N, C-alpha and C positions, 0 to 999 in steps of 0.2 A: 486442573481440578475436574471432577466429574460433574455431570448434570445435576445430580442430587446435592452435591456439596455447594454448587453455585446457588441453587434455589434457597438453601437453608443457611447460607453464609451469615455469620453473626447472630443467627437465631437457631443454633443447633439444638436438637432434641436430646436431652441427657436424663439419665436416671438419678435417683437420690444420691448415689455415690459420685456423681459427676461423669460416669462413663457414657460416651456417646452411643445413642441407639440408632446405628446405621440402618438396621433392617426397617425400623419404623419410619425413618426419613425416606427411604427408598419407596416404601409403600405409599406414603403421602405424596411423594414426587410423581409416582406412576399415576395416581389418581388425578393430579393436576394436569399432567400431560395428556391423559386420556380425555379430560374435559375439553381441552383445546384441540384434540385430534392430532397430536404430534407423535409420530411413530419413532420415538427414540428410547434408548435404554438408560435408565437412571444412573447406572454405574459406568457409563461410557464417558470419555473425556469430551468436554464441550468443543475443544478445538478440532475434533474429528468431523464436525458437522458444518454445513454451509452457513452463510450469513443469515439466510432466511430462517433456517431452523434455530439458529442462535437467537434471532429476534423472538421467535415463539417461546423459547426457554426464558428469555427476559420477561415476557408477559406472564408466564407461569410463576416466575419469582415474585412479581407484583401481586398476583392473585393470592399467593401464599400468606400475605399479610392479613387477609380478611379485613381490609381497611374500610372505613366509612366514606372516605374520600380517596379517589384513585386518579392520578394524573397520568395520561397516556400521551407521549410525545412522538408523533409520526409512527404509531405502532404497526402500520401496514406497509411501511416503505419497502420491506424486503420479503413480503408474503405473496404467495400465489393466490389466485382467486378463490379456490376452495378453502384455503387457510383464512382468508379475509372473511368469508361467509361464516366460518366457525367462530371467529373472534367476535363478529357482530352478534351471534347467538349468545355468546357469553356476556357481552355488554348488556344485552336485553335482559338477561336473567339477573345481572347485578343491579340494574335499575329497578326491577320488580322487587328486589330484596332491600331496596332503600339506599343503595350506595350512590353517592354523588360522583360524577365522572367529569373531569376536565379533559377534553379530547382535542389535542393539537394536531392539525393537519392542513396541508395545502391542497388536498384533493376535494374538489367541489362536490362530486357525487357522494362522497362519504359524509361530508358536512351536512348536506341536505337530507341524507338518509337517516342519520342517527341522532343529530343534535336537536335539542328543544329550543335553545337560545344560542345565538351566534355573537361572539365578541371579536373585534378585529384590533390588533396592535400593528403599527407600522413604524419601523425605525425607532422602536422603544417607546412610542407614544400611543396612548389610547385614542382610537378613532371612533368607535361606536359599538352599541349593543342593540340587538333587535330579535324578536321572536322569529324562528325559522320561517314560518308561513307568511310573515309580513315583510320579508327581506328579499326583493328580487335578485336574481343572480347577477344581473348587470350592475346593480348597486353594490353588491358584495365585491365584485371584481374591482370596481372603482375604489372602494374603501381599501382593498388590499394593496393595490399598486399605485394609487393616486391619480389614475387616468382611466378613461373608458377603454375596454379592449374586448375583442371578440374571443369567445372560447374556441372557435374553430381553429383547427390545425391545418396550415397550408403547406403543400409540397409543390415547388416549382416544377414545370414540365421537364423531365429528365432528358438528357441527350447523351446516353452512355457511349463511351469510346471503346477502345480495344481492351481485351482481357488483361487485368493487372494481377489477379490472384486466382490460381487454379489448383483445386484439390482433387485428387483421385484416390479413392479408398483410404482416406485419412483416418487414422485410428489413434486413440490415446488410452493406455491402460488406466484402470481405476486408481486415482491417487491414494485412496484409502486401502488399496491392496486387495479389494474384492476381485473374484475371478472374471466376472463379466467386464468387458471394456466399457469405459465411460463414454467413449466416442467410437463407433463401430462402422468403419468403411464408409465414411461420408465423402461424397463427391459433389462439387459445384464449381462454377466459374463466376468471378466477380469482375465487372467492367469498370473502367474509369468513369467517375461521375455518377455512379449508381449507389443506391442504398439497398442492401440486402438485409431483410429482417429475419431473425431466428426466433421462432416461437417454441415454447415448451414449458411444461410444468416443472416443479422442483425435481432435480435429478434427471432432467431430460438429456443432459450432456452439452447444452448450448454454452454454458459458462466454461466447462472444461475444454471445449473446442477452441474458444478464443484464447484461453490461457495457454493451451497447448501450442497454438500457432505463435504466440508471443514468447515461447520458450520458458514459461514459468516452471515446467516440470523437467527441464533439461532434455537430453537426447533420448527420450523414451517413445516418441511418436513413430507411427508406421504409415505406409502409403507414400504417395508422391505429392509434393507441393512445388508450384512454380510461381515466381514473382517476376512479372514482365518477361515471361518466357524462360527465365533462368532457373535452374533447380535451387530449391531452398530447403535446408534441413533445420528445423527449429532446434536451438541449443541453449539460448539464454536470452533474456530481455535485451542485453547490450547488442547481441548479434541481430536480433529482430530489428532494433532501431537502425542499425547500419544498413539493413536491407530495405528500409522504408516502411516498416510495420510498427505502429504505436498502439498502445492499449490504454483506454480509460477504465480503471477498476471500478467495480460497484461499491467499493468501500474506500472512499477517499481519505478518511482519517487514518486508516491503518496501512493502506497500500498505495494510495494516490498522491499523498502529500506528506510533508514533514511539518506538522503544525507549529513547532517551535521556531522554525526558520522563517525568514522574511519572504514576502511575495516575490521579490526579484530572484532570490536564490531558489525558490521552488520552481519558478518558470524556467530557469536555466538548467535544471537538473539533468534533463534528458538530452541536452545539447552542449554539454561541457566540452566534448572534443572539438566541436566547431568553434566554440567561443574561447578556446585555449590553444591557439596556434603556437607550435613550439613547446607545448606542455605547460604554458603559463597562462592562467586565466586573465583575460583582458576585461577588467571591470567596466570600462567604458562601453565596450561592445555588449556586455551583459546588461547594463542599465538601459542602453538603447533598445535592446531586444524586449526587455520587460515593459518599457514605455510603449512600444509599438503594439504589443499584445494587450496591454491594458486598454489602449484606445480601441483596438479592433474588436475586443470582446466586451467593451463597456464594463470593465471591472471597477466597482465603486469602492475605492480605498483612499484614505487621506494621503498616505505616503507609501511608496513601494517598499520602504524599509520596515513597515508594520509586520508583525508576526501573522501568519495565515490563520492561526487559531482565533484571532480577534475579529475575523470577517464573518459575515452572515453565510448561511449554507449555500445560497445561490452564488455568492461571489467566490466562496471556496471552490465550488464546482467549476466556475469559469477559470480559476487559476489552474486547476487540474487539467482542464482542456487546453489552456495556453501552454502548459508544459508539454503536452502531447504534440501540439502544432509546432512548437519551437524545434522539434526534431525533424520537421519537414517531411512528414510521412506521405507515402503513396497510398497506403491502406491504413485506415483508422478504425480500430475495433472499439465500439462503444458499448459498455456494459452498464445499463441503467443510467444514461446520461442526465436524466432529469429527476433522479431520486432525491427527495428531501429538499426541493427548491420551490420557491413560490411561483405563482402564476406568471408574473412578469418575467422572471428569470427563465421559465420554461419557454416562453415565446421568443425570448432572446436566443436561446439555444436552438430552437427550430429554425430561426432565420439564419443562424450561423451554419447549421447543417446544409441548408440550401446553398449558401455561399461557398462552402467547402466543395460540395459536389460540382458546382458550376466551374470551379477552378480545376477540376479533374481528380480530386481526391475521392477514392472509393471508401464507402462506409459499410461496416457490418454492425447491425443494431440489435441489441437485446434490451427489451423493455417489458416490464410486467404490466404496463398499462396498455390494454388492447386498443383504445382509440389512437394512441401514438403509433403503435405498430402498424395498424391498417392505413393511417393517413400518411405516414412518412416513408414507408417501404415501397420500393419499386417492384420487388419480388419478396416473397416470404417462403422460407423453408420451415416446416414443422418437424420437431424432433421428439422422439419418444424412446426412452431407454437407450439413448446413444445413436439411434438410427433415424434417418430422414424418412418420414411416413408420407409426406405430401409436399408439393410445391404449388404456390399460388402466384399468378400474375397480378399486377396491380389492378384493382377494380373487381377482380374475380373473388377476392377473399371476403368472407363474412365472419363475424365473431364466432358463430356456431360452428362453421366448417373448420376454422383454425383450431378452436378448442377441441373439437372431435378428433382431428388429426393429431393434436398434441397428447391426446389420451390413448393413441394407438390405432385409431380408425383412419383408413386412407380415404379422404373425402375431396382432396384437391385435384389438380391436373395430374396426369400420369407421371410418375417419377421413376426415372431409370437410374440405377446405381452406376 
């Protein structure tokens, strides 16, 4: 369906004779999208856009109701910083117009920026309500996770080993068919035990890069790729897994998990060849593997036979990570690993990332949260329109410099193609 059709679904504008007024709908759609600063065409199919743009379209759909009470559930989880700022301007205008807003978020900075009162629910139970200015952050964190916890993100001192992933002039054509490559001659080397951060705004090419490495688009990539020194040609996710490359998708519900399947079956999905010697699945091995991952990742679930759809967002994300790890990767591509999870689950994932790199796994990290990117990455590459514009060593990167490079200005260390 088109963007306009989605926004006015079940509320179509029709004339007296019942004929749909598509032109009027598209004019109203364009006005809503312009209000949010979303550069999309009302007549284009929604599926042609990234998950971040789809999130903005969903917000426009909610605004089209002109409701007196508006519920926003993690509205910024897939938005870039400029898009977030635009949304906050819209929220401020809605408040001035008398609209009441219930804003659900795990992001502390957002809560303290836009909320007037804060209410916390944990495990389905009401914990407390307080005015924003009377609720200290440390108290809010304790309410949210049930124990005190620092907001600081810790990265253990890295000890990178030999190169495990090497790219030279790696390119990926635009998946939507546009003439300019989505990834244009990107080169870098990733070492064992290292976290390489990829910074970039919407459309930078970072997501297409990791998808291309994982074989999502098939054999359309160009340039040279080596894994542990051996040539590697991306062809399919199954081929990538066999070569020791795993991907955590930024959309766990559509691409990372099968919600109607059990926790056990989701964890084993990427490792079925290993768990099926002779072509027959060994259910005992599968259960043992799932139990081990449950313990290692602290997945909170009453029984591994439960459907993944019944778990909280944080535990669903841990199941998705467990699925990746069960493939025993040498390189783990993480696309928004903490999206839509609470503070406690975030810190659990940070600790796991430190443990994985200590064991020699190399990580490529994409995150829209700048504090995460700066604190966890050993090196950062900034991308703009598919090209690397700057490289930053750990400690040398600042939010301003990374953002400037992501917008096309070369502000980091000299980068050689």
